[in-house]
MDAnalysis code that builds the backbone (N, CA, C; Angstrom):
import MDAnalysis as mda
import numpy as np

u = mda.Universe.empty(345, n_residues=115, atom_resindex=np.repeat(np.arange(115), 3), trajectory=True)
u.add_TopologyAttr("name", ["N", "CA", "C"] * 115)
u.add_TopologyAttr("resid", np.arange(1, 116))
u.add_TopologyAttr("resname", ["MET", "THR", "VAL", "ASN", "GLU", "GLU", "VAL", "ASP", "LEU", "LEU", "ARG", "ALA", "ALA", "CYS", "CYS", "ILE", "ALA", "GLY", "LEU", "ASP", "GLY", "ASP", "ILE", "GLN", "PRO", "ALA", "GLU", "MET", "GLN", "LEU", "LEU", "GLU", "LYS", "LEU", "CYS", "THR", "ASP", "ALA", "GLY", "VAL", "GLY", "GLU", "ALA", "SER", "PHE", "GLN", "ALA", "MET", "LEU", "ASP", "LEU", "ALA", "LYS", "SER", "ASP", "ASN", "ASN", "PHE", "TYR", "MET", "LYS", "GLN", "LEU", "GLY", "TRP", "THR", "ARG", "THR", "ASP", "PRO", "GLN", "ARG", "THR", "ILE", "LYS", "VAL", "LEU", "ILE", "LYS", "VAL", "ALA", "LYS", "ALA", "SER", "GLY", "ASP", "VAL", "THR", "GLN", "ILE", "GLU", "ARG", "ILE", "ILE", "LEU", "GLY", "HIS", "PHE", "ALA", "GLU", "LYS", "ILE", "GLY", "LEU", "ASP", "ARG", "GLU", "LYS", "VAL", "GLN", "ALA", "VAL", "LEU", "GLN", "GLU"])
u.atoms.positions = np.array([
    [-64.905, 57.197, -19.011],
    [-65.247, 58.485, -18.416],
    [-66.407, 59.100, -19.196],
    [-67.207, 59.851, -18.488],
    [-68.304, 60.557, -19.136],
    [-67.759, 61.797, -19.847],
    [-68.592, 62.405, -20.676],
    [-68.187, 63.632, -21.378],
    [-67.832, 64.716, -20.373],
    [-68.640, 64.873, -19.325],
    [-68.341, 65.878, -18.304],
    [-66.990, 65.623, -17.644],
    [-66.691, 64.356, -17.402],
    [-65.412, 64.019, -16.786],
    [-64.248, 64.313, -17.727],
    [-64.418, 64.044, -19.013],
    [-63.360, 64.329, -19.993],
    [-63.097, 65.833, -20.077],
    [-64.158, 66.624, -20.066],
    [-64.004, 68.086, -20.113],
    [-63.348, 68.573, -18.823],
    [-63.760, 68.013, -17.708],
    [-63.184, 68.364, -16.410],
    [-61.687, 68.049, -16.383],
    [-61.328, 66.887, -16.915],
    [-59.919, 66.498, -16.984],
    [-59.139, 67.469, -17.875],
    [-59.715, 67.858, -18.996],
    [-59.061, 68.821, -19.887],
    [-58.820, 70.143, -19.170],
    [-59.822, 70.648, -18.471],
    [-59.645, 71.923, -17.743],
    [-58.536, 71.807, -16.696],
    [-58.517, 70.695, -15.971],
    [-57.472, 70.495, -14.961],
    [-56.094, 70.409, -15.619],
    [-56.013, 69.718, -16.745],
    [-54.738, 69.622, -17.471],
    [-54.288, 70.993, -17.969],
    [-55.230, 71.810, -18.409],
    [-54.893, 73.180, -18.824],
    [-54.313, 73.955, -17.641],
    [-54.875, 73.736, -16.454],
    [-54.364, 74.407, -15.260],
    [-52.910, 74.027, -14.999],
    [-52.616, 72.738, -15.077],
    [-51.247, 72.279, -14.841],
    [-50.305, 72.891, -15.878],
    [-50.698, 72.839, -17.137],
    [-49.840, 73.358, -18.204],
    [-49.666, 74.873, -18.118],
    [-50.695, 75.566, -17.652],
    [-50.659, 77.026, -17.643],
    [-50.157, 77.662, -16.369],
    [-49.739, 76.865, -15.395],
    [-49.301, 77.419, -14.108],
    [-48.208, 78.461, -14.242],
    [-47.295, 78.236, -15.179],
    [-46.181, 79.177, -15.339],
    [-46.489, 80.279, -16.347],
    [-47.722, 80.321, -16.857],
    [-48.121, 81.361, -17.795],
    [-47.692, 81.100, -19.218],
    [-47.063, 79.960, -19.465],
    [-46.563, 79.634, -20.807],
    [-46.772, 78.146, -21.052],
    [-47.439, 77.818, -22.133],
    [-47.694, 76.415, -22.446],
    [-46.719, 75.973, -23.529],
    [-45.896, 75.001, -23.188],
    [-44.863, 74.490, -24.088],
    [-45.484, 73.610, -25.179],
    [-44.805, 73.465, -26.319],
    [-45.348, 72.634, -27.411],
    [-45.702, 71.206, -26.998],
    [-44.882, 70.575, -26.173],
    [-45.175, 69.208, -25.734],
    [-46.444, 69.168, -24.876],
    [-46.632, 70.191, -24.058],
    [-47.849, 70.286, -23.258],
    [-49.058, 70.503, -24.169],
    [-48.905, 71.387, -25.142],
    [-50.004, 71.695, -26.053],
    [-50.436, 70.459, -26.831],
    [-49.489, 69.649, -27.223],
    [-49.814, 68.428, -27.958],
    [-50.713, 67.514, -27.113],
    [-50.374, 67.351, -25.844],
    [-51.198, 66.539, -24.944],
    [-52.570, 67.171, -24.725],
    [-52.592, 68.487, -24.547],
    [-53.861, 69.181, -24.337],
    [-54.767, 69.077, -25.551],
    [-54.195, 69.187, -26.732],
    [-54.997, 69.087, -27.951],
    [-55.616, 67.700, -28.084],
    [-54.885, 66.660, -27.683],
    [-55.451, 65.306, -27.719],
    [-56.601, 65.191, -26.735],
    [-56.421, 65.709, -25.525],
    [-57.500, 65.698, -24.537],
    [-58.703, 66.488, -25.035],
    [-58.444, 67.598, -25.711],
    [-59.505, 68.433, -26.272],
    [-60.315, 67.638, -27.297],
    [-59.625, 66.948, -28.175],
    [-60.287, 66.114, -29.180],
    [-61.090, 65.001, -28.512],
    [-60.483, 64.330, -27.549],
    [-61.161, 63.243, -26.834],
    [-62.434, 63.728, -26.145],
    [-62.401, 64.966, -25.626],
    [-63.548, 65.512, -24.904],
    [-64.579, 66.128, -25.844],
    [-64.205, 66.332, -27.118],
    [-65.122, 66.950, -28.070],
    [-65.346, 68.429, -27.827],
    [-64.334, 69.094, -27.296],
    [-64.415, 70.516, -26.984],
    [-64.030, 71.332, -28.219],
    [-64.797, 72.366, -28.503],
    [-64.518, 73.233, -29.639],
    [-63.333, 74.151, -29.389],
    [-62.834, 74.721, -30.472],
    [-61.637, 75.571, -30.404],
    [-61.826, 76.784, -29.496],
    [-62.971, 77.444, -29.588],
    [-63.201, 78.644, -28.772],
    [-63.229, 78.295, -27.286],
    [-63.894, 77.218, -26.941],
    [-63.948, 76.794, -25.528],
    [-62.568, 76.385, -25.033],
    [-61.825, 75.669, -25.878],
    [-60.473, 75.250, -25.526],
    [-59.588, 76.471, -25.284],
    [-59.672, 77.449, -26.163],
    [-58.860, 78.655, -26.013],
    [-59.226, 79.400, -24.734],
    [-60.518, 79.440, -24.404],
    [-60.954, 80.095, -23.168],
    [-60.366, 79.385, -21.942],
    [-60.336, 78.052, -21.990],
    [-59.732, 77.277, -20.890],
    [-58.250, 77.617, -20.752],
    [-57.552, 77.656, -21.877],
    [-56.119, 77.970, -21.857],
    [-55.870, 79.367, -21.301],
    [-56.675, 80.331, -21.755],
    [-56.503, 81.710, -21.291],
    [-56.728, 81.818, -19.783],
    [-57.772, 81.169, -19.285],
    [-58.031, 81.195, -17.848],
    [-56.921, 80.504, -17.070],
    [-56.464, 79.382, -17.584],
    [-55.397, 78.640, -16.902],
    [-54.124, 79.466, -16.788],
    [-53.830, 80.272, -17.799],
    [-52.608, 81.084, -17.778],
    [-52.769, 82.373, -16.991],
    [-54.005, 82.875, -16.852],
    [-54.175, 84.196, -16.252],
    [-54.819, 84.196, -14.864],
    [-55.563, 83.159, -14.523],
    [-56.281, 83.115, -13.248],
    [-55.605, 82.115, -12.322],
    [-54.902, 82.625, -11.328],
    [-54.166, 81.768, -10.404],
    [-55.058, 80.874, -9.557],
    [-56.347, 81.156, -9.530],
    [-57.274, 80.347, -8.746],
    [-58.173, 79.462, -9.596],
    [-57.969, 79.446, -10.910],
    [-58.793, 78.641, -11.815],
    [-58.744, 77.162, -11.426],
    [-57.589, 76.700, -10.989],
    [-57.434, 75.292, -10.626],
    [-58.373, 74.870, -9.497],
    [-58.737, 75.808, -8.625],
    [-59.564, 75.479, -7.471],
    [-60.975, 75.044, -7.879],
    [-61.381, 75.428, -9.076],
    [-62.735, 75.123, -9.549],
    [-62.786, 73.838, -10.360],
    [-61.672, 73.123, -10.467],
    [-61.604, 71.956, -11.354],
    [-61.792, 70.640, -10.612],
    [-62.050, 69.613, -11.385],
    [-62.221, 68.231, -10.938],
    [-63.431, 68.049, -10.027],
    [-64.508, 68.714, -10.402],
    [-65.763, 68.512, -9.697],
    [-66.515, 67.292, -10.193],
    [-66.206, 66.848, -11.407],
    [-66.912, 65.724, -12.022],
    [-66.093, 64.436, -12.027],
    [-64.800, 64.550, -12.101],
    [-63.946, 63.402, -12.383],
    [-63.829, 62.477, -11.178],
    [-64.565, 61.388, -11.222],
    [-64.557, 60.431, -10.134],
    [-64.450, 58.985, -10.629],
    [-64.756, 58.725, -11.884],
    [-64.821, 57.360, -12.396],
    [-63.476, 56.658, -12.365],
    [-62.424, 57.342, -12.769],
    [-61.108, 56.717, -12.871],
    [-60.035, 57.660, -12.330],
    [-59.941, 57.778, -11.009],
    [-58.979, 58.733, -10.430],
    [-57.528, 58.417, -10.777],
    [-57.181, 57.127, -10.910],
    [-55.796, 56.768, -11.262],
    [-55.441, 57.311, -12.647],
    [-56.337, 57.114, -13.613],
    [-56.096, 57.631, -14.964],
    [-56.002, 59.154, -14.930],
    [-56.896, 59.773, -14.185],
    [-56.914, 61.230, -14.102],
    [-55.579, 61.767, -13.620],
    [-55.086, 61.244, -12.512],
    [-53.841, 61.772, -11.962],
    [-52.662, 61.453, -12.868],
    [-52.674, 60.297, -13.519],
    [-51.584, 59.962, -14.434],
    [-51.562, 60.898, -15.637],
    [-52.733, 61.253, -16.159],
    [-52.790, 62.208, -17.269],
    [-52.254, 63.562, -16.821],
    [-52.661, 64.017, -15.649],
    [-52.202, 65.319, -15.154],
    [-50.697, 65.320, -14.900],
    [-50.171, 64.221, -14.395],
    [-48.720, 64.129, -14.184],
    [-47.995, 64.126, -15.528],
    [-48.550, 63.454, -16.508],
    [-47.946, 63.434, -17.844],
    [-47.861, 64.850, -18.411],
    [-48.913, 65.631, -18.213],
    [-48.902, 67.027, -18.668],
    [-47.838, 67.810, -17.908],
    [-47.764, 67.617, -16.596],
    [-46.767, 68.328, -15.789],
    [-45.347, 67.992, -16.226],
    [-45.104, 66.733, -16.561],
    [-43.766, 66.301, -16.973],
    [-43.420, 66.689, -18.405],
    [-44.422, 67.048, -19.202],
    [-44.189, 67.341, -20.619],
    [-43.251, 68.527, -20.834],
    [-43.228, 69.459, -19.900],
    [-42.364, 70.627, -20.054],
    [-41.009, 70.456, -19.385],
    [-40.741, 69.268, -18.898],
    [-39.466, 69.014, -18.215],
    [-39.733, 68.602, -16.786],
    [-38.944, 69.109, -15.863],
    [-39.108, 68.769, -14.457],
    [-40.435, 69.294, -13.916],
    [-41.018, 68.541, -13.012],
    [-42.255, 68.962, -12.356],
    [-41.874, 69.971, -11.276],
    [-42.437, 71.171, -11.369],
    [-42.102, 72.241, -10.431],
    [-42.799, 72.026, -9.093],
    [-42.361, 72.748, -8.098],
    [-42.955, 72.654, -6.762],
    [-44.427, 73.051, -6.800],
    [-44.777, 74.109, -7.504],
    [-46.178, 74.529, -7.573],
    [-47.018, 73.478, -8.293],
    [-46.452, 72.831, -9.309],
    [-47.174, 71.752, -9.980],
    [-47.416, 70.592, -9.023],
    [-46.431, 70.280, -8.216],
    [-46.593, 69.210, -7.223],
    [-47.703, 69.551, -6.227],
    [-47.754, 70.800, -5.815],
    [-48.781, 71.239, -4.866],
    [-50.171, 71.113, -5.493],
    [-50.312, 71.600, -6.727],
    [-51.611, 71.552, -7.402],
    [-51.996, 70.101, -7.696],
    [-51.042, 69.274, -8.086],
    [-51.331, 67.855, -8.296],
    [-51.823, 67.205, -6.997],
    [-51.218, 67.563, -5.885],
    [-51.671, 67.055, -4.589],
    [-53.092, 67.511, -4.272],
    [-53.369, 68.768, -4.575],
    [-54.724, 69.307, -4.388],
    [-55.723, 68.527, -5.238],
    [-55.382, 68.313, -6.507],
    [-56.261, 67.555, -7.396],
    [-56.443, 66.122, -6.905],
    [-55.377, 65.517, -6.429],
    [-55.464, 64.143, -5.934],
    [-56.482, 64.041, -4.801],
    [-56.412, 64.961, -3.878],
    [-57.358, 64.953, -2.766],
    [-58.792, 65.127, -3.251],
    [-58.992, 65.993, -4.258],
    [-60.341, 66.224, -4.776],
    [-60.943, 64.972, -5.409],
    [-60.096, 64.095, -5.944],
    [-60.620, 62.903, -6.609],
    [-60.461, 61.646, -5.750],
    [-60.111, 61.840, -4.480],
    [-60.085, 60.729, -3.544],
    [-58.775, 59.976, -3.437],
    [-57.698, 60.553, -3.915],
    [-56.370, 59.942, -3.769],
    [-55.595, 60.733, -2.726],
    [-54.653, 60.077, -2.054],
    [-53.853, 60.840, -1.105],
    [-52.578, 61.360, -1.774],
    [-52.029, 62.392, -1.173],
    [-50.857, 63.062, -1.747],
    [-49.647, 62.127, -1.866],
    [-49.524, 61.183, -0.942],
    [-48.385, 60.263, -0.979],
    [-48.412, 59.416, -2.246],
    [-49.603, 59.005, -2.667],
    [-49.713, 58.231, -3.905],
    [-49.294, 59.063, -5.102],
    [-49.644, 60.333, -5.084],
    [-49.243, 61.225, -6.175],
    [-47.731, 61.356, -6.202],
    [-47.139, 61.547, -5.045],
    [-45.694, 61.677, -4.978],
    [-45.016, 60.399, -5.474],
    [-45.602, 59.233, -5.165],
    [-45.053, 57.957, -5.635],
    [-45.125, 57.881, -7.153],
    [-46.238, 58.307, -7.742],
    [-46.379, 58.297, -9.194],
    [-45.397, 59.274, -9.832],
    [-45.169, 60.402, -9.178],
    [-44.215, 61.395, -9.703],
    [-42.806, 60.835, -9.754],
    [-42.496, 59.917, -8.857],
    [-41.163, 59.336, -8.818],
    [-40.970, 58.264, -9.896],
    [-42.071, 57.754, -10.489],
    [-41.980, 56.712, -11.517],
    [-41.302, 57.236, -12.770],
])
């Protein structure tokens, strides 16, 4: 993945983790790894987290770059969603939205969620 794609994936993962307004330690651990992989600084990372927790529409602006490896992208996002326990209905909806943006269909996402 390119640097832009890694940053895009991090922002999308922040959206998944922040949907409920609270980021759990297991989610944060995954996000911090993605942050390191993308080379994002602390201030930018914190801004992403704040937007993800406070802006209900932040997710709509994500995954504009991520096209190289859609399977990896969706698996990372599902891993973040599962990190806090059960995947909620809103997380499933947003994951489906993200899947469509990167060229996957919702049924494939649902199949991966069942794994």
